[in-house]
C-alpha positions in Angstrom: -77.4 -18.2 70.6 -79.8 -19.9 68.2 -82.1 -22.8 69.3 -80.1 -25.1 67.1 -76.7 -24.5 68.9 -78.4 -24.8 72.3 -79.7 -28.2 71.4 -76.3 -29.3 70.1 -74.6 -28.1 73.3 -77.1 -29.9 75.5 -76.9 -33.2 73.6 -75.3 -36.4 74.8 -72.9 -36.3 71.9 -71.5 -33.0 73.0 -71.1 -34.1 76.6 -69.3 -37.2 75.3 -67.0 -35.0 73.2 -66.2 -32.8 76.2 -65.3 -35.8 78.3 -63.0 -37.2 75.5 -61.4 -33.7 75.1 -60.7 -33.4 78.8 -59.4 -36.9 78.9 -57.1 -36.3 76.0 -55.8 -33.1 77.6 -55.0 -35.1 80.8 -53.4 -37.9 78.8 -51.2 -35.3 77.0 -50.2 -33.7 80.3 -49.3 -37.2 81.7 -47.3 -37.9 78.5 -45.4 -34.6 78.8 -44.5 -35.3 82.4 -43.5 -38.8 81.6 -41.4 -37.6 78.6 -39.7 -35.0 80.8 -38.9 -37.6 83.4 -37.5 -39.9 80.8 -35.3 -37.1 79.4 -33.9 -36.3 82.9 -33.2 -40.0 83.4 -31.5 -40.4 80.1 -29.4 -37.3 80.7 -28.3 -38.7 84.0 -27.5 -42.1 82.4 -25.7 -40.3 79.6 -23.6 -38.3 82.2 -22.8 -41.5 84.0 -21.9 -43.2 80.7 -19.6 -40.3 79.8 -17.9 -40.4 83.2 -17.4 -44.1 82.9 -15.9 -43.8 79.4 -13.5 -41.1 80.6 -12.5 -43.4 83.5 -11.9 -46.2 81.0 -9.9 -44.0 78.7 -7.8 -42.7 81.5 -7.0 -46.3 82.7 -5.9 -47.5 79.2 -2.2 -48.0 78.8 -2.3 -47.0 75.2 -4.1 -43.9 73.8 -4.3 -42.1 70.5 -2.5 -38.7 70.6 -3.1 -37.4 67.1 -1.6 -37.2 63.6 1.7 -35.6 62.8 2.6 -32.9 63.8 -0.2 -32.6 66.4 1.4 -35.2 68.7 4.7 -33.2 69.1 3.4 -31.4 72.2 2.8 -34.9 73.7 6.5 -35.7 73.1 7.6 -32.5 74.8 5.3 -33.3 77.8 7.0 -36.7 78.0 10.4 -35.0 78.3 9.1 -32.3 80.6 7.9 -35.0 83.1 11.0 -37.2 82.7 13.0 -37.8 85.9 16.5 -36.3 85.6 19.0 -39.1 85.2 16.5 -41.5 83.4 17.6 -42.9 80.1 15.9 -41.4 77.0 15.5 -43.7 74.0 14.5 -42.3 70.6 13.9 -44.0 67.3 13.1 -41.6 64.5 13.5 -41.6 60.8 14.8 -38.0 60.8 16.2 -35.7 63.4 14.3 -32.6 62.3 10.8 -33.5 63.5 8.5 -30.4 63.2 11.2 -27.9 62.2 8.8 -26.6 59.5 5.3 -27.5 60.7 5.7 -26.8 64.4 9.0 -24.8 64.9 8.2 -23.8 68.5 7.7 -27.5 69.4 10.9 -28.3 67.5 12.9 -25.8 69.6 11.3 -27.0 72.9 12.0 -30.6 71.9 15.7 -29.9 71.5 15.8 -27.7 74.5 14.3 -30.5 76.7 16.8 -33.1 75.4 19.8 -30.9 76.1 18.5 -30.1 79.6 18.0 -33.8 80.3 21.5 -34.6 79.2 22.9 -31.9 81.4 20.9 -33.3 84.3 22.6 -36.7 83.9 20.2 -38.5 81.5 21.7 -40.9 78.9 20.1 -39.9 75.6 20.1 -42.5 72.8 19.0 -41.5 69.4 18.6 -44.0 66.5 17.9 -42.3 63.1 18.3 -42.8 59.4 21.8 -42.5 58.1 21.7 -39.7 55.5 24.1 -41.7 53.2 21.8 -44.8 53.1 18.9 -45.9 51.0 16.1 -45.5 53.6 16.8 -41.8 54.0 16.9 -41.3 50.2 13.7 -43.1 49.7 12.0 -41.3 52.6 12.7 -38.0 50.8 11.3 -39.4 47.6 8.1 -40.5 49.4 7.7 -37.0 50.9 8.3 -35.1 47.6 6.6 -37.2 44.9 3.1 -37.3 46.5 0.5 -38.3 44.0 3.1 -39.6 41.6 4.8 -41.9 44.1 3.1 -45.1 42.9 4.0 -44.3 39.2 7.6 -43.6 40.2 7.9 -46.9 42.1 6.6 -48.8 39.1 8.9 -47.2 36.6 11.8 -47.5 39.1 11.2 -51.2 39.4 11.2 -51.7 35.6 14.4 -49.8 35.2 16.2 -51.5 38.0 15.1 -54.9 36.9 16.6 -54.2 33.5 19.8 -53.0 35.2 20.0 -56.4 37.0 19.8 -58.2 33.6 22.6 -56.0 32.3 24.7 -56.8 35.3 24.2 -60.6 34.7 25.5 -60.1 31.2 28.7 -58.4 32.6 27.8 -54.9 31.6 28.5 -52.0 33.9 25.6 -50.0 35.3 25.2 -46.8 37.3 22.2 -47.2 39.6 22.7 -43.9 41.4 22.7 -42.0 38.1 19.6 -43.7 36.9 17.8 -43.1 40.2 18.9 -39.5 40.2 17.5 -38.9 36.7 14.2 -40.7 37.6 13.9 -38.7 40.8 14.3 -35.4 39.1 11.7 -36.4 36.5 9.0 -37.3 39.0 9.9 -34.3 41.3 9.3 -32.0 38.3 6.0 -33.8 37.5 4.8 -33.3 41.0 5.9 -29.7 41.0 4.2 -28.9 37.7 1.0 -30.7 38.7 0.3 -28.2 41.4 2.7 -25.3 41.1 0.7 -23.1 43.7 0.9 -25.8 46.3 4.7 -26.2 45.6 5.2 -22.4 46.0 3.4 -22.5 49.4 5.5 -25.4 50.5 8.8 -23.7 49.6 7.6 -20.5 51.4 6.7 -22.6 54.5 10.2 -24.1 54.5 11.8 -20.7 54.2 10.0 -19.3 57.1 12.6 -18.7 59.8 12.7 -20.9 62.9 14.8 -18.5 65.0 13.3 -15.2 66.3 15.6 -12.3 65.5 14.1 -10.0 68.0 13.7 -12.5 70.8 16.7 -11.5 73.0 15.5 -13.7 75.9 15.5 -16.7 73.7 19.1 -16.1 72.6 20.2 -15.6 76.2 18.4 -18.6 77.6 19.1 -21.0 74.9 22.2 -20.2 72.9 22.8 -23.7 71.5 19.2 -24.2 70.3 19.0 -20.6 68.9 22.3 -21.1 67.1 21.1 -24.4 65.7 18.0 -22.8 64.4 20.0 -20.0 62.7 22.2 -22.6 61.0 19.1 -24.6 59.8 17.5 -21.4 58.4 20.7 -20.7 56.5 20.8 -24.2 55.0 17.1 -23.9 53.9 17.8 -20.5 52.2 20.9 -21.8 50.4 18.9 -24.5 48.7 15.4 -23.1 48.3 15.9 -19.3 48.1 16.1 -19.4 44.3 13.6 -19.2 41.4 10.9 -21.8 41.9 11.7 -23.4 38.5 15.3 -23.9 39.5 14.6 -25.9 42.7 15.4 -29.6 42.2 14.9 -32.8 44.0 18.6 -32.8 44.9 18.1 -29.4 46.6 15.4 -30.8 48.9 17.5 -33.9 49.7 20.7 -31.9 50.3 18.7 -29.5 52.5 17.3 -32.4 54.6 20.8 -33.9 54.8 22.4 -30.7 55.9 19.8 -30.1 58.6 20.3 -33.6 59.9 24.1 -33.1 60.0 23.7 -29.9 62.1 21.4 -31.6 64.7 23.6 -34.7 64.7 26.7 -32.5 65.5 24.9 -30.7 68.4 23.7 -34.0 69.9 27.2 -35.5 69.7 28.6 -32.4 71.3 26.4 -33.0 74.3 27.3 -36.6 74.5 24.2 -38.3 73.0 24.7 -41.8 71.9 23.9 -41.6 68.2 23.0 -44.7 66.1 22.7 -44.1 62.3 20.3 -46.7 60.9 20.7 -48.5 57.6 17.3 -50.2 57.6 13.7 -49.1 57.7 12.0 -48.4 61.0 8.8 -50.2 61.8 7.8 -47.1 63.9 9.2 -44.0 65.5 9.2 -43.7 69.3 10.3 -41.6 72.2 10.7 -43.3 75.5 11.6 -42.5 79.1 11.1 -45.2 81.7 8.0 -47.1 80.7 6.3 -44.1 79.1 6.4 -44.0 75.4 5.1 -41.9 72.5 5.2 -43.8 69.2 4.1 -43.2 65.6 4.0 -45.1 62.4 6.6 -43.6 60.0 6.0 -42.2 56.5 7.4 -45.3 54.8 3.7 -46.4 54.6 2.8 -43.2 52.7 0.1 -42.2 55.2 -0.2 -39.5 57.8 1.9 -40.5 60.8 -0.4 -41.5 63.6 0.8 -41.1 67.2 0.0 -43.0 70.4 1.1 -42.9 74.0 1.7 -46.0 76.1 2.7 -46.9 79.6 2.6 -50.7 79.0 5.8 -52.3 80.4 5.6 -55.0 77.8 5.8 -52.3 75.1 8.8 -50.6 76.6 10.5 -54.0 76.9 9.9 -54.5 73.1 11.5 -51.1 72.4 14.6 -52.0 74.5 14.8 -55.3 72.6 14.7 -53.3 69.4 17.4 -51.0 70.7 19.7 -54.0 71.5 19.1 -55.3 68.0 20.3 -52.1 66.2 23.3 -51.8 68.5 24.6 -55.2 67.6 
């Protein structure tokens, strides 16, 4: 080592630098230990917070259970856990919930209801009357998609003009005008995205029943037979050239499916209440336990919730008394 570096190493400045360096290393070590300790503390606090949030969530009387059709299993769980003999109260815009999007849940849903009725439960179902305006407009909302707002504007203009004609003593045919307008906007929506429309039709034509499932047929003849009839209805209206499928085909298909389910429910002694007015929500209730969803009238995805609030079940029973009177 040269004389120069020996002097530098022996100098006070170098000793000072060494002290600082060693002090910095010690400070870094202390900082690392403190940081690790803080992380452990934060992890423990985070775990406690998560546990507390889970406890709070589990104690809530009302919880979010998903967007249609994801909350259908929750409805089936509600029926599975129902006490035989308990009343079952249902408000739904249509009777064919999930028959395309979740066919297995659709089958389980109907299976549960028939079993509950056989065990002594009183099943009450309020649903849209297929001959009334709410059912018709629900089909329009489902089929017009992005053109719905434009349809509603034009429909208002036309119907306002028909009112004027009526005041002048002229005869008008509202149903005919509505039918023409419906087909117009149905075709507009179909042409706007023909690939999407083809996928939709194929999805509807997918069978609900399982031809090779012998066990299903033996265990559940009524539900299996219902699904076979529904599949036949779908094919009779939609198993044609894509260009030939009309709005009326879709509406008649939905009407036919509803008629089949309605007939099965009446056969089993369900109390059926066809509704002539719009629902504020759909719901499925047994005891004080309820699954409810906001219907498609609002042109949004249906959002489902579960509730065990006695006040809420009281409200549903009040609503039921109202539609019965």
